[in-house]
N, C-alpha and C positions, 0 to 999 in steps of 0.2 A: 490511461491513467498514468502509466510509467513515463510516457512521452511528456505528459503534462507536468510531472514532477521535474523532468529535465527542463521544460520551459519555465517553470517557476524559478529554478536555480539560475537559468540564463537571464531572466529578467532582473535578478540582483546584480549581474555582472556587466551586461552590455545590451545595447539596443539592436545589435547585429544578430538576428536569429540564426543565420548560417554559421557564424563563428561559434555561437553557443552550442548549436547542434554538433558541430565538429569537435568542440572541446569536451563535451560531456556524453557523447553517444555511446561510448564503450564502458561508461561507469555502470555499476550495478545500481539498482534502486536504493539499496541501503546506503551506498556511498553518496549518492545525490542527496538523500535526506539528511545525512550527516553534514554535508557541506552547507545545505540550506540553514540548518540549525546553527552551525558555526558562524556563518556570515551574518545571520540575523541577530546574533549576540551583539554585534556592533551597531546594527541599524535599528533593532527593536521595532520592526515594521509589522503592524497588525499581529502582535505576538500571540494573542489568544486565538485569533482566527487561524493563523498559520499552524499553531499547535494542534487545533482541532482537525484541520485538514490532514496533517501528517499522521496523527493518531488513527484516523479513519483509513488512510492509505495503508498503514502498517497492518491494521486489522484485516482488511480485505486481502492484502498480500499473504498473510498467514493462512487465511481460509483457502485462498486460491491454491497455495502451495500444498495444502493438505489434500486437495482434490487431485492436483496434477501428478503428485508423486505417490499416489496411492494405487492400490489394486482394488478395482471396483467389483462388487458382487453383481449378480443378476438383479435387476430391479424387482421389487415385490410390492403389491398393492395392499394397503392396510389403512383403516381409518380414513377413507376418502383421500388418500395421498399415495404417492409413490416413494418407497424407501430404497436406499442403496447403502450397503455397508462399505465404507472406505477403509481398507486396512493398509497399514504402513509396512513396506518390505524391510524397513530398518529394524535392527535389534534395539530393544529397550531394556535398560538396566533399572532395577528397582531395589531399594534397600529393604531387607527383611531382617528380623531379629537374629537369625542364624546365618547371615551372609547376604550376598547379592543374588538376585534372581534375574535371569535373562529370559526375554520372551520375544517372539516374532508375531506378526499379524495383529498387533494391537491397532485399534482404530475407532471409528465411530459410525453410528448410523445417521444418515443424512436424508432429510425429506426433500422432495422436489420443490415444495413450497419455500424451503429455506434457500435453495439455490436461486429461485426466482427473486426472492427478496434481496439476496446478495447482488444479483445483477442490477436491481433497482438502486441499491446503495452505490454501486459503481457509477451508474448514470448520474446520480445526485452529486457524488464527490467530484466527478469530472466537470460538472457545471460550476461547482465552487472553485475548483482549480482554475478554470478558464477565467472566471470573474476576478480571482486574485491576481492572475498574470496581467490582465487588462489594467487593474488599478495600479499595480506596481509599475507597469510600463509608463503610466501617466503621472508618476510621482518622482520627484527628484530627491533621492536619498541624501545627496550631499548637502542640499540647502533645506531639506525637510519641508518641502512645499510641492504643490502640483506643478507639473511641467507646463511651460507655455507662457 
């Protein structure tokens, strides 16, 4: 998914996949998304489709990070599913009427079926990203027409 965001960015820049990989390989996912949005202000290429892809990538990234950076409990079975509590090791600050409250270990309960659905969403968004890259590679942004 992240490599495909880089490929999407590269398709706006050059037909040279090696050059694009070299230019953008060390960028964060957020940096590449920001560059795509900035470049597409000029080109306005498939704006709504691109917006939908990038929103889905951001959602998946957020969920993925909540799993990767969490401390997982032991799985437990309930309601014909497996549950895991993912708690964040980071301190959380909350405003309360009489000051700020600090807390550790906040998190959320996650169902195995949710993780499976997230994996399916990743597969779906990667198909959309690949199709977007192919269309963009076959389109001349300078003359606003298909290449060839």
